[in-house]
C-alpha positions in Angstrom: 66.1 -71.9 -66.9 68.2 -69.3 -65.2 67.2 -65.7 -66.1 70.2 -63.7 -67.4 70.9 -60.5 -65.5 73.6 -57.8 -65.8 75.1 -56.2 -62.7 77.2 -53.2 -62.0 78.5 -52.2 -58.6 80.0 -48.9 -57.2 81.8 -49.3 -53.9 83.2 -46.7 -51.4 81.2 -43.9 -53.1 81.6 -40.7 -51.1 77.9 -39.9 -50.6 75.6 -40.8 -47.8 73.4 -43.9 -48.5 70.2 -42.1 -47.5 70.8 -39.5 -50.2 71.3 -42.3 -52.8 68.2 -44.2 -51.7 65.9 -41.3 -52.6 67.2 -41.4 -56.2 67.1 -45.2 -56.4 63.4 -45.2 -55.5 62.8 -43.1 -58.6 64.3 -45.6 -61.1 63.4 -48.9 -59.5 61.5 -51.2 -62.0 61.7 -48.6 -64.8 62.9 -49.3 -68.3 66.6 -48.5 -68.7 66.2 -45.7 -71.2 63.5 -44.1 -69.0 65.8 -44.4 -65.9 68.6 -42.7 -67.9 66.3 -39.8 -68.6 65.2 -39.6 -65.0 68.8 -39.5 -63.7 69.8 -37.0 -66.3 67.2 -34.4 -65.3 66.9 -35.0 -61.5 68.8 -32.3 -59.6 70.4 -34.5 -56.9 74.1 -35.2 -56.1 73.6 -38.9 -56.3 72.4 -38.8 -59.9 75.8 -38.3 -61.5 77.4 -41.5 -60.1 74.2 -43.5 -60.6 74.0 -42.4 -64.3 77.5 -43.7 -64.8 76.6 -46.9 -63.0 73.5 -47.5 -65.1 75.5 -46.9 -68.3 78.0 -49.4 -67.1 75.3 -52.0 -66.3 73.8 -51.5 -69.8 77.2 -51.9 -71.4 77.8 -55.1 -69.4 74.4 -56.4 -70.5 75.1 -55.7 -74.2 78.8 -56.9 -74.3 78.9 -59.7 -71.8 75.4 -61.3 -72.1 74.3 -60.2 -75.6 71.1 -58.7 -74.2 68.9 -56.3 -76.2 69.4 -52.8 -74.7 66.0 -51.6 -75.7 64.3 -54.3 -73.6 66.3 -53.8 -70.4 64.8 -52.6 -67.1 66.1 -51.9 -63.6 65.2 -55.1 -61.8 67.0 -54.5 -58.5 68.9 -51.5 -57.1 70.0 -51.2 -53.6 72.5 -49.2 -51.5 74.4 -50.2 -48.4 76.6 -48.2 -46.0 80.3 -48.5 -46.4 82.9 -47.4 -43.9 82.6 -44.0 -42.4 85.4 -41.5 -42.6 85.7 -39.8 -39.2 86.9 -36.2 -39.1 87.1 -33.6 -36.4 86.2 -29.9 -36.5 87.5 -27.4 -34.0 84.8 -25.6 -32.0 84.7 -22.9 -29.3 86.7 -23.2 -26.1 89.1 -25.9 -27.4 86.4 -28.5 -28.0 86.3 -30.7 -31.1 83.2 -31.9 -32.9 83.1 -35.1 -34.9 82.1 -35.1 -38.5 81.1 -38.4 -40.1 81.7 -38.6 -43.8 79.6 -41.6 -44.9 80.3 -43.8 -47.9 78.0 -46.1 -50.0 78.1 -49.4 -51.8 75.5 -49.4 -54.7 74.4 -52.4 -56.7 72.3 -52.2 -59.9 70.8 -55.2 -61.6 69.3 -55.1 -65.1 67.1 -57.8 -66.7 65.4 -58.2 -70.0 61.6 -57.9 -70.4 59.9 -60.9 -71.8 
């Protein structure tokens, strides 16, 4: 029997993947309500979009798959690098330095505990 899972994705998020990865490591394999609490009280920039994404995945689980919200846990969460926005910054003596603004694609998968 195929195990039911609820997914949520955030693409082209304007934050570097390495900053998101730090926060994802905190919530991996945790119950969904505990993950919500961790994200709410961790002072990292990536927490705000991840909190929104987790709530979205929970809503998907409840509405689309009739899963019990109290038994959900973060089964998989990963981040990949999206396209980089390349910008230049003027420097001394007419030079220009490149600034790379990285983007992320985040995937969050919730499953029900047996």
